[in-house]
N, C-alpha and C positions, 0 to 999 in steps of 0.2 A: 396677379402680384399688387396688392398695392401700390400706385405710387407713392415718390418719398417722399410729399408732402402730405396724403392722407394715412400717411403712419405718423403713432403715440409717440408721442416721448416723454420721458421721465427731466424733472426737475437736476439733472447732475448730464445734459444733452450737454451741454455747449462742456462739461469739464473731462469728457468722451473723448469731444471732438480733438481739446488743445490737447489733451495727453496722445492723440494718432493711432486709437481706437479705430482696428476693422470692425463696422458697422455692418448691421444686416439686419432683412426683417424676421424677427421673429414674436411671429402671431397677430403681426397689425401693429408690433413695435420696433421700432426702429434703435438698437441693443448692439453695444460691443461686444464681439463675439471673443476678439482677444487683443492684448498692451503689448506684450513683449513677448507671448507664444505663448502659446495652449501647455505646452509640457513643464514649461519655467513656471508658469503662474500656478500648476500642480502642482509643483514641488513645495513656492514656495506655502503652498497651505496644507502641508503636509508635514513641512517642518519648522517655517516658522509661521507665516501669519498673511492672508488677503484678504483683501478691501472686494466687496461685491455692489454693485449697484442693483436691486431689486427692488426698485418703487414699483415695476410696472406689475407687480402684484396686487390683486386684489383686495380690499377689506368690507368688511359686512358684519355690522350690530346689531343683534336681539337683544331687544330691554324692552323689563314692562313685567308683569307678574307670573306670566305664563311663560317668561324667556328661555328657563329651564326643560319645561315642557316641550316646546318649539323646537330647543335643537333637538332633544333625544326622538324627536318625530322624523325629522330629516338625515341625521348623522346614523353613520355604523355603530358609532362609540358610545358609550356610557356618557354622555355630558355634567350633567346631574351628580354625579360621583367624586366631580372635581372637586380639591379644593378650591379656595380664593388665592389663584396665583398660580395656579398651575393648567401645564395646558396641555392637548396628545392632538397624535393623529389620527385624519378621521375619513368616510369620507363620505360623499353626498347621494344616493343614487336613486334610478329609477326603478319603478316597481315592477320595471323586469327583472331586478338584481343588475342592472348595467350600471357603471361608472356614471356618473353628472359630471364630479373632482374629486379630486383628493385634496385634504387642506388640513388644516393645524386652527382648530377651536384653545379659544385662550377664558377662563373663567374669570372674568373680571370684579363679578359679586352675583351674589346668590339670582340677583333680576338683569346679572346681562353678562353677553357671550360676545365675546369676539372672535370672528371668524379669520384667517387669514388664506387665502383661492389663489386660484393660476388665473395667470392676466388674461390669458384670452380666451376663459370661461366663468368671471368677472359676472359682467351681465347674466348669461344663463342661469348666472348658480343663485343672482336676488333673486331672477322671478321667476326660481325652480321654488326656493322659500319662502317667499309671499307667496306659491299658489295653494301651500298647504300650509298658510297660515292663517285660522279656523278658531286662534286662538287670541288669549290677549297679551297678546306681544307687539311688537314692534319692529318693523324689520328696517335699520337704512343701508346705503350704498353708501361707504365712508371711505371710499375709498381715495376722493379729490384732499382729504383731509392728512393723509399721510405720506410721506416716502419712508421710504426702509431701504439701509443700507445694510448688509452684512460682514461681520467683524470674524473669522474662523480660523483658523490654526491652532499651535498648543501658545503661542506668545498672544494669540486673541486677549485672552486676557488681560495680561500684563500689559498692555497697548492700551485697552477700552478703558483701565483703573486709571492711566492718566487722566483722564476726561469728566470722572465721577464721584459725588461724592458717595454714592453707594457699594457698597461693599458688595462688590461681582461675585466674592465665594461664596456666599451667603445663600447667589442661587443656586439652586438643584438644577439636572439636566431634565428639560420640558416645565421649566417653571418661572414667573417673569416678575416683576419689579415695576410700578410705576413710579421715576427717579425725575432724574435731570442728566445731561448729559452737553459738557462747557456751557451750559445757562439754561439749555434749553429742555421745556417737558418734553420726557421719553417714555415709553414703552419699551424697556430694558429684558430681552427674553432668549437666552438662553437652551435656544434654538438650531437645528441648520441643517443643512442639506447637503456636507460633505465629505458625513461620518469622520469629520473632525471634529474638535473641540471650536467652542464658538458661540459667537451672540447675533442677535439680531434685532436693531433698532429702526423700532417707530417715528416718527419726527416729525415734527411742520415742516411737509415743502418748499416753504422759504429758508429753512436754513440746512436747507440738504446741500449747499454746496460750500458753508464754513463748515459741516461738520467734514463732509469727506477730506476738504483738505488739514479738519485741527486733527483728525486719527493720523490720517497720513505721515501729520509731520510725528504722530506718539508714536508711529510703529517705524520710524525712522531706524530707530536701531535695532528694532529684532528684523531686517529688513522687508518690510512690511510691499506689498506688489496690487497694483489694481487686477481684479479678475473677470475677465467676460465667462459670456454661456459655454463654451467651448473648454473651459478648465472645471464649468461645474457640472456641464456634461460629465465629465472622465470621471472627477470626485465622486459624485452621484452615484455612476451606473458601477464604481468599484465596491462604493458601498452599500449597494444592491436597494439604491432607495426607488421607487420606481418613477418615472415620469408620463405626464396624461398626453394622451396621445401614440402611447408607447404600447408600456406595458399593459396600459390601461386604458377604457374607454368605453363609448357606449353597448361595445356587443362583450364585455367582459366583466365578469364579477370580482365582489372580495376574494372568494374560494380560491378562484383558478389562478390568480394574481400571486397567491402563497400567504392572502391577504385575511386570513379567518382569523389572526391575533385581534384585527381593530373591531371584527363583529362582536359584540353584543346583545346573543340571541335570551338572555335574561331578565334582559330592562324591560323585553315589555316590547310594545308593537314600534314602529322606523318602515319609512320607503325601501320597500325591495326585501322586506322581513319573509316575506309569502313566497318569495322567486327561488330567497337562501335556501329555504330549509325544504324545499323542493328539490333545490340541487343537489344537498346533502343527502335526502333520504335516494336517489336517486343515484347517484355516485357521481362523480364527477370525472366530465370526456378526457377534460386537457388541462395542464397543468403548466406556470412557469419555472423555470429551473436554468441556474447557470451554466456555462460551458466556455472552456478554455480550446484555443486552436492548437493544434500538434503537427498536421501539417502548416507552409506557408502560406498567407494570408489573412485580410482582415476581414471579417465578416461584418457585413452592415445592414441596418434596419431593413428587414421586408428582407432580405432574405432566403427563400428554401431551406429547410433541413429537413434530409432522410433519415432517416433508421431502416438500418437493412434491404438498400439500395429501392423505401419508397419513400414519397412525401410523407412528411411528417404532422410538418407544426412549419413554426418560420423562426426567422429573428427579429426578438422586438428592438432590442439595442447591443451595438457592438464595437468596441474601439481597442487599439490597445490603452493597455493600462500604464501610466507612467512609474507609479511606485513599485508595481510587482515584474514591471518589465515584463511580459507577454501579449498576448490577444486574447482577451477577455468577452462575455458576451450573453445575452438572456434568449432562452426564446420559449414562445408554448411547443409541449410534447403532449401526447396521452398520457394523461395521470396513469397509467401500468408502468409509462416509463422514467417519466418526471425525480428519476430520484438519482443521485448522483455515480459515478461511472461507469457511465452508459455509452460506447462509441457511437458518434452519429456525424453524418456528413454535411458538412454548408455546403452551401452551389454557388460559387466566384466562380465569375464568368463565365457561364455554363460548366464550370469542372466540380465536381463533387473534390471537398477538402476536409481533410480529418479533423473533427474534434471531440472532446469528450465530455460529459457533462462530472459537475465538482460542487462540492457545498460552496452558499455565497454567508458570509458577503464575501464575497475576494478579498477587503479588505479589511481589518478590525482594530481599530485606534489600540493605543496603549494606554492601559488607563494610569 
């Protein structure tokens, strides 16, 4: 573990300390894991509005006449098909088909793509994209130019609308616009990692503390709460959103991770395409599936999964679900058994505890 002095910090670091947040080392960043408590923060997002510092996330920009061609070469989804102002979820892959990272791609202009990438992977992602850049395009590591704040929950729009002249109702889900928040230039994206409605705003780092205070004030009537990584994790798990290092990593392909929908084979060449085609032809050996505990106990990351008395897979994420009031998780199982309704056993403290595979996502917000 890195020493505290070696950890990266976001522009909101002093705010978290002032709010009494419990801080942890998260992939080399000192980040708040909770403020008032994970369940309290989780339910604020499900019922009202929560505020997250996600400034540790990385930003990479691709510009130039062949920006779209490069974006399509290094990602699995079809970047050039995006309309200007539209975003999508995608993957960066190695040649062997495993994940470098999972990312969000935003099309700013025909010659400009804006990528939001995972904090711990940002330098690796930048080098990976650069290593494939034999096109007329420039790749910029632009993380230092952005702080990122997420406003999430059914009252997120009403909260943020007080601070911007942009009509937020006009921004469709997974679209974005460049405008102003509280007098500061901001990229306002109708995206999030909670399974709830909400927005993610990209702003100059020097304005982050003021904007955090103003968003907090604007959300006061809706009971806004600052939220840490703990609630972010339980929220994304209920929504079955992958976490790098858990559901996905360099050894796992999008097809295995139940993310085939972000792979567009028909767009032509992309890094990892041949490996995925081979995997498809040969048939998957394992696949990600959701489960609910039937016996007492919480399945944690890395716990062994048994099927009919024999080792069959492992838990990638597991936790109590605050919104559903039951213990849930995701695990890898042999592909032939990775469907709902299978009885499995999770090994908890050397004892097999019964669970059953279920349809996912576990939680779906009311439209």
